[in-house]
C-alpha positions in Angstrom: 15.5 -55.4 -43.1 18.0 -54.1 -40.5 15.9 -50.9 -39.8 12.8 -53.2 -39.2 14.7 -55.3 -36.8 15.9 -52.3 -34.9 12.4 -50.8 -34.7 11.1 -54.2 -33.5 13.6 -54.3 -30.7 12.9 -50.8 -29.5 9.3 -51.4 -29.5 9.9 -54.5 -27.4 12.0 -52.6 -24.9 9.5 -49.8 -24.6 6.6 -52.5 -23.8 8.9 -54.1 -21.2 9.5 -50.8 -19.4 5.8 -49.7 -19.6 4.9 -53.3 -18.1 7.4 -52.9 -15.2 6.1 -49.4 -14.3 2.5 -50.5 -14.4 3.3 -53.7 -12.5 1.3 -54.3 -9.1 4.5 -55.7 -7.9 6.1 -52.1 -7.9 3.2 -50.5 -5.8 3.2 -50.3 -2.0 1.4 -53.6 -0.8 -2.1 -52.9 0.2 -3.1 -52.9 3.8 -4.8 -56.0 5.0 -8.4 -55.8 6.1 -7.6 -56.1 9.7 -5.0 -53.4 9.6 -7.0 -51.1 7.7 -10.0 -51.6 10.4 -7.5 -51.1 13.3 -6.3 -47.8 11.8 -9.9 -46.5 11.2 -11.1 -47.2 14.9 -11.9 -44.0 16.6 -11.1 -43.4 20.1 -13.0 -40.2 20.9 -16.5 -38.8 20.3 -16.9 -36.7 17.2 -19.6 -34.2 15.6 -20.2 -34.6 11.8 -22.0 -32.1 9.6 -23.7 -33.1 6.5 -25.3 -31.0 3.6 -27.6 -31.8 0.9 -29.1 -30.2 -2.1 -32.2 -30.4 -4.2 -35.9 -30.6 -3.6 -36.8 -30.4 0.1 -37.1 -34.1 0.8 -34.0 -34.9 -1.2 -32.0 -32.2 0.3 -32.6 -33.4 3.8 -32.2 -37.0 3.0 -28.9 -36.1 1.3 -27.7 -34.2 4.3 -28.3 -37.1 6.9 -26.7 -39.5 4.4 -23.7 -37.2 4.0 -23.2 -36.8 7.8 -23.6 -40.7 8.5 -21.4 -41.5 5.5 -18.6 -39.5 6.9 -18.9 -41.1 10.5 -18.8 -44.6 8.7 -15.8 -43.5 6.7 -13.9 -42.8 9.9 -15.0 -46.1 11.6 -17.9 -45.1 13.7 -20.8 -47.4 13.8 -24.3 -45.7 12.8 -25.9 -47.0 15.9 -23.5 -45.2 18.1 -24.4 -41.9 16.3 -27.3 -39.7 17.2 -29.0 -36.6 15.5 -28.0 -33.4 17.2 -29.1 -30.7 15.0 -31.3 -30.0 12.1 -32.3 -30.1 9.4 -31.8 -26.4 8.9 -33.3 -25.9 5.3 -32.9 -22.8 3.1 -34.2 -22.1 -0.3 -31.7 -21.7 -3.0 -33.2 -19.7 -6.0 -36.9 -19.9 -6.7 -37.1 -23.3 -8.4 -37.9 -25.4 -5.4 -34.4 -26.3 -4.5 -32.9 -26.1 -1.0 -29.8 -26.5 1.0 -30.2 -28.7 4.2 -27.7 -28.8 6.9 -27.7 -31.4 9.8 -25.4 -32.5 12.6 -24.8 -35.9 14.3 -22.8 -36.8 17.3 -21.0 -40.3 17.3 -19.3 -42.2 20.1 -16.6 -44.8 19.6 -17.0 -48.4 20.7 -16.2 -48.8 24.4 -12.4 -49.5 24.8 -11.1 -53.1 25.4 -11.5 -54.0 29.1 -14.9 -52.0 29.5 -17.9 -53.8 31.4 -20.6 -53.6 33.7 -20.8 -52.3 37.3 -23.5 -54.0 39.2 -24.9 -53.1 42.4 -25.0 -56.1 45.0 -28.0 -54.8 46.6 -30.2 -53.9 43.5 -28.8 -56.3 40.9 -28.9 -53.4 38.5 -26.2 -51.7 36.5 -24.5 -48.4 36.7 -26.0 -46.5 33.8 -25.6 -43.2 32.0 -29.1 -41.8 31.8 -30.2 -41.7 28.1 -26.7 -42.6 27.1 -26.1 -38.7 27.4 -22.7 -37.2 27.0 -23.5 -33.6 28.1 -21.8 -32.5 31.3 -23.9 -33.2 34.3 -25.8 -36.1 32.8 -27.2 -38.3 35.6 -25.6 -41.4 36.6 -28.1 -43.8 38.0 -28.9 -47.6 38.4 -30.9 -49.4 35.6 -31.8 -52.8 34.5 -28.6 -54.4 32.8 -29.0 -54.1 29.2 -25.5 -54.5 27.6 -25.5 -50.9 26.0 -22.7 -48.5 25.7 -24.3 -46.5 28.6 -23.3 -49.3 30.9 -19.9 -50.0 29.6 -17.5 -48.7 32.1 -13.7 -49.0 32.4 -11.6 -48.4 35.4 -8.6 -46.5 34.0 -5.0 -46.6 35.3 -5.3 -43.0 36.4 -8.2 -43.8 38.8 -11.0 -42.4 36.5 -14.1 -44.5 35.7 -15.1 -44.0 32.3 -18.0 -44.4 29.8 -18.9 -42.9 26.5 -15.4 -41.3 26.5 -16.2 -39.3 29.6 -15.7 -39.7 33.3 -17.9 -40.4 36.4 -17.8 -37.2 38.4 -18.8 -36.1 41.8 -20.8 -33.1 40.6 -19.4 -29.8 41.7 -16.8 -31.4 43.6 -19.2 -31.8 46.6 -18.1 -33.8 49.7 -21.3 -34.1 51.9 -23.4 -37.1 52.0 -25.9 -37.4 49.1 -23.7 -35.5 46.7 -24.9 -36.6 43.2 -22.7 -38.5 40.6 -22.9 -37.3 37.0 -20.9 -37.9 33.8 -18.5 -35.0 32.8 -15.8 -34.2 30.5 -12.6 -35.9 32.0 -10.3 -33.2 33.7 -8.0 -35.0 36.2 -9.7 -33.5 39.1 -9.7 -35.5 42.4 -13.5 -35.5 42.2 -13.2 -37.8 39.2 -10.8 -40.3 40.9 -11.9 -43.5 42.5 -10.2 -46.5 44.3 -11.7 -50.0 44.6 -11.8 -51.3 48.1 -11.7 -55.0 49.0 -15.3 -55.3 49.8 -16.5 -54.1 46.5 -16.8 -50.4 47.6 -15.8 -47.5 45.2 -14.4 -44.7 47.2 -13.9 -41.1 46.0 -10.4 -39.9 46.4 -11.5 -36.3 46.6 -14.0 -36.9 49.6 -13.1 -40.3 51.1 -16.6 -41.1 50.8 -18.3 -44.2 48.8 -20.4 -44.6 45.9 -23.8 -45.4 47.3 -27.3 -46.2 45.8 -29.1 -43.4 47.6 -31.9 -44.4 50.0 -31.2 -48.2 49.3 -33.2 -47.6 46.3 -33.5 -50.3 43.6 -35.9 -48.9 40.9 -34.8 -48.0 37.4 -33.4 -44.5 37.4 -32.5 -44.4 41.1 -29.6 -42.0 41.5 -26.1 -42.6 43.0 -24.2 -40.4 45.1 -21.8 -40.1 48.0 -22.1 -41.5 51.5 -19.9 -42.3 54.4 -18.4 -45.8 53.6 -20.1 -48.8 55.3 -18.4 -52.0 54.1 -21.2 -54.0 55.2 -23.9 -52.0 53.4 -24.9 -53.8 50.2 -26.0 -50.7 48.5 -22.5 -49.5 48.4 -21.0 -52.9 47.1 -20.4 -53.2 43.3 -19.4 -56.2 41.4 -18.7 -56.6 37.6 -16.3 -57.1 34.7 -15.4 -53.5 34.8 -14.0 -54.0 38.3 -12.5 -57.3 37.8 -15.0 -59.1 39.9 
């Protein structure tokens, strides 16, 4: 009888210790959904490579799914991703099986404080052509459409940014008509701008202003540098990105 009581007590103690070790209270509290989302929010563009295996169509589909799945897992929205390479498909063995490799490029959401820059003369928005991110992508005016290609932010360092890159006087030129494009940010003075009281954007590098060249108003019209003329409405810009 005494032995039975001792075995019973030992079993109860063992059960208690096991329950304590397994208790959720002993685990680190899980992050809230909001905190997890903030931790995942990307701040820079990124490439993702996906691979798939199987019959041709399944291999290709699996590769795209893999690439987009990685992007979503790191907080990128799929509509901010574009296909940049592939599918590259090679046979594996001789039984109709393949390996497919693809690549996508994803942009983060525009940072807080981003907004449109609208030309007073044209009523159209400063726009990155085709939402491209390659160095030298033209900057133009285009019908305002609320896309990331028109979401600009004037940063404290004087750069004007969209799609994680900077508005740039191409090749650091200074003459009238010098074109504006999108380039990787490098802190050069040809990427620094200052907002003047009349809504002008003046290039620190040249002292000239952002101008809808030729007073153009059509979609796709280029912007460039020109001598600053405060009363010229094709040099006047408004919008939430500029706080006006």
